[in-house]
C-alpha positions, 0 to 999 in steps of 0.5 A, spaced: 457 380 083 449 380 082 447 380 074 441 382 071 437 378 067 431 380 062 425 375 062 419 376 058 413 374 061 406 374 060 401 379 063 397 374 067 404 371 070 406 378 072 399 379 075 400 373 079 407 374 081 405 381 084 400 378 087 404 373 091 410 378 092 405 383 096 402 376 100 409 374 102 412 381 103 417 380 098 420 383 092 418 380 085 425 380 084 426 376 091 420 372 089 423 370 082 430 369 085 427 364 091 423 360 085 429 359 081 434 357 086 428 352 089 427 350 081 434 348 081 435 345 087 429 340 086 432 339 079 439 337 082 436 332 087 432 329 081 439 328 077 442 325 084 437 321 085 436 318 078 444 316 078 443 313 085 437 309 083 440 303 080 445 302 086 439 302 091 435 298 087 441 292 086 441 293 094 434 292 095 432 299 097 426 300 092 421 304 097 422 310 102 420 305 107 426 300 105 431 306 106 427 308 113 428 301 115 435 301 113 437 307 117 433 306 123 
């Protein structure tokens, strides 16, 4: 079941949301929902990366290039 959430935003932010909403041809609600989902996914990815980083460094994996070499 979907829940409602009330958020206070500035007039400037509201105008920006409405502009992007029109450009993307989606409702402001869908735009905000998609933005929140992306924010949460990026946050979760960063948390996981931070947890794994010490293990990767211990294996000598310090850069993206190191990872690509390993999996190629």
